[in-house]
C-alpha positions in Angstrom: 0.0 0.1 0.0 3.0 2.3 0.7 4.0 2.2 -3.1 0.4 2.8 -4.0 0.1 5.7 -1.8 3.3 7.3 -3.0 2.1 7.1 -6.8 -1.5 8.2 -5.8 0.0 11.3 -4.2 2.4 12.0 -7.3 -0.8 11.6 -9.6 -2.9 13.8 -7.5 -0.1 16.3 -7.1 0.2 16.5 -10.9 -3.4 16.9 -11.6 -3.5 19.9 -9.5 -0.5 21.8 -10.5 -0.1 20.9 -14.3 -3.2 22.9 -15.0 -2.1 26.5 -16.5 -2.0 28.8 -13.4 -0.1 31.9 -12.1 2.8 30.0 -11.0 3.3 27.8 -14.0 2.8 30.9 -16.3 5.5 32.7 -14.4 8.0 29.9 -14.4 7.4 29.2 -18.0 8.2 32.8 -18.8 11.2 33.0 -16.9 12.6 29.6 -18.3 11.9 31.1 -21.9 14.1 34.0 -20.7 16.5 31.6 -19.2 16.8 33.8 -15.9 17.2 32.3 -12.4 15.6 29.1 -13.4 17.0 27.0 -10.7 16.2 29.3 -7.8 12.7 29.7 -9.2 12.0 25.8 -9.7 13.5 25.3 -6.2 11.4 28.0 -4.5 8.2 26.6 -6.1 8.9 23.1 -5.4 9.7 23.7 -1.7 7.1 26.2 -1.2 4.4 23.2 -2.5 6.2 20.9 -0.1 5.8 23.2 3.0 2.2 23.7 2.2 1.5 19.9 1.3 3.4 19.0 4.8 1.2 21.7 6.5 -2.1 20.4 4.9 -1.3 16.7 6.2 -0.3 18.0 9.6 -4.0 19.6 10.0 -3.6 23.4 8.9 -6.2 22.5 6.2 -8.9 22.1 8.8 -7.8 25.4 10.4 -7.7 27.3 7.1 -11.2 26.0 6.1 -12.7 27.0 9.4 -11.5 30.5 9.4 -13.8 32.6 7.2 -12.2 35.9 7.9 -8.7 34.4 6.8 -10.3 33.0 3.6 -12.0 36.4 2.8 -8.9 38.5 3.2 -6.9 35.9 1.0 -9.7 35.8 -1.5 -9.9 39.6 -2.1 -6.1 40.3 -1.6 -5.3 37.4 -4.0 -7.7 38.6 -6.7 -6.0 42.0 -6.7 -2.6 40.5 -6.8 -3.6 38.3 -9.7 -5.4 41.1 -11.6 -2.7 43.4 -11.3 -0.1 41.0 -12.6 -2.5 40.1 -15.3 -2.6 44.0 -16.2 1.1 44.0 -16.5 1.1 41.1 -18.9 -1.5 42.8 -20.9 0.7 45.9 -21.2 3.6 43.8 -22.2 1.4 42.2 -24.9 0.5 45.6 -26.1 3.8 47.1 -26.3 5.5 44.0 -27.7 8.7 45.3 -28.9 11.0 45.0 -26.0 10.0 41.6 -25.3 12.7 39.8 -27.3 15.1 37.5 -25.5 18.2 39.5 -26.7 16.7 42.9 -26.0 14.9 42.3 -22.9 16.3 43.7 -19.4 17.3 41.2 -17.0 15.1 40.4 -14.1 16.9 40.7 -10.7 17.0 37.6 -8.7 15.2 39.3 -5.7 12.6 40.5 -8.0 11.8 37.2 -9.5 11.7 35.5 -6.1 9.3 38.1 -4.9 7.0 37.4 -7.6 7.2 33.6 -7.0 6.2 34.5 -3.3 3.3 36.4 -4.4 1.9 33.8 -6.9 2.5 31.1 -4.3 1.4 32.5 -0.8 -1.1 35.4 -1.9 -3.2 32.9 -4.1 -5.9 31.3 -2.0 -6.2 28.6 -4.5 -2.8 27.2 -3.1 -4.4 27.0 0.2 -7.6 25.5 -0.8 -6.2 23.1 -3.3 -2.8 22.2 -2.0 -3.4 22.4 1.8 -7.0 21.8 2.3 -7.7 19.5 -0.6 -4.2 17.5 -0.8 -4.3 17.3 3.1 -7.8 15.9 3.2 -7.0 13.3 0.4 -3.8 12.3 2.2 -5.5 11.8 5.4 -7.8 9.4 3.9 -4.9 7.2 2.7 -3.5 4.2 4.8 -0.1 6.2 4.7 -0.9 9.9 4.7 2.9 10.9 4.6 4.0 8.6 1.7 1.1 10.0 -0.2 2.4 13.5 0.7 6.0 12.8 -0.3 4.6 11.5 -3.6 2.7 14.8 -4.2 6.0 16.9 -3.3 8.1 15.0 -5.9 5.3 15.7 -8.6 5.9 19.3 -7.9 9.6 19.2 -8.2 9.4 17.0 -11.3 6.9 19.3 -12.8 8.6 22.6 -12.0 11.9 21.4 -13.2 10.3 20.3 -16.5 8.7 23.5 -17.0 11.5 25.7 -16.2 14.2 23.8 -18.0 11.9 22.3 -20.8 10.9 26.2 -21.8 14.3 26.5 -23.4 13.2 24.1 -26.0 10.7 26.5 -27.2 13.3 29.2 -27.4 13.2 29.4 -31.1 9.6 29.9 -31.4 10.1 32.9 -29.1 12.5 34.8 -31.1 9.7 37.0 -32.5 7.7 39.8 -31.0 4.6 38.3 -31.9 5.2 35.2 -30.1 5.9 36.9 -26.8 2.9 39.0 -27.4 0.8 35.8 -27.7 2.2 34.4 -24.6 1.8 37.4 -22.5 -1.7 37.6 -23.9 -2.4 34.2 -22.7 -0.8 35.1 -19.2 -3.1 38.1 -18.9 -6.2 36.0 -19.7 -5.0 33.2 -17.1 -4.4 35.8 -14.4 -7.7 37.5 -15.0 -9.7 34.3 -15.1 -7.9 33.2 -11.7 -8.9 36.4 -10.2 -12.4 35.9 -11.5 -12.6 32.7 -10.0 -11.4 33.9 -6.6 -14.2 36.6 -6.6 -16.9 34.1 -7.7 -15.9 31.2 -5.6 -15.9 28.9 -8.5 -12.7 26.8 -9.5 -13.2 24.0 -12.3 -10.5 21.7 -10.8 -12.6 21.3 -7.5 -14.0 17.8 -9.0 -10.8 16.6 -7.5 -12.5 16.7 -4.1 -14.5 13.8 -5.4 -11.8 11.6 -6.6 -11.8 8.1 -5.0 -8.1 8.0 -4.5 
């Protein structure tokens, strides 16, 4: 059962993080720019691991029961995501400076600050990683093995996304390609902000998976 729990955790973790989200969009963009890929991948993976461990340890129950905390996170997260979406939309509109050779390098502190925001200012992270994964893990015969599987899936995914992005480099040597990418990122950010305000997220079907 331990091996089954591990792979169930790995599969559940992938199901939650592979969908295009704010974190993924940012990691992809930085991977394409080949900037601070290793620190960003490690930050995202370790942050997910921290949240998963917290969820299995019982933090999900506290978060789910605190309506004030959820409300603050909901509106604050929506504002953060919408603001980044607006920045992406402006980059898409301007376009010309987005080529890899011409773009201004992003300071590491700025990149990690953005990662922090996409991770810890997004209520979906708490609801899906801490509450959902924590709840599913605690229904398994070996919750911690399930959790380690989920943690590994995060590391594998962000490594693949960050380092695999460079394979798309030739496609992003034009202004048009960057405009398309930033337009998609803007739409994703606005959509995520909208799901926070409406309280609807299409991936919540995972609550009912018989894992």
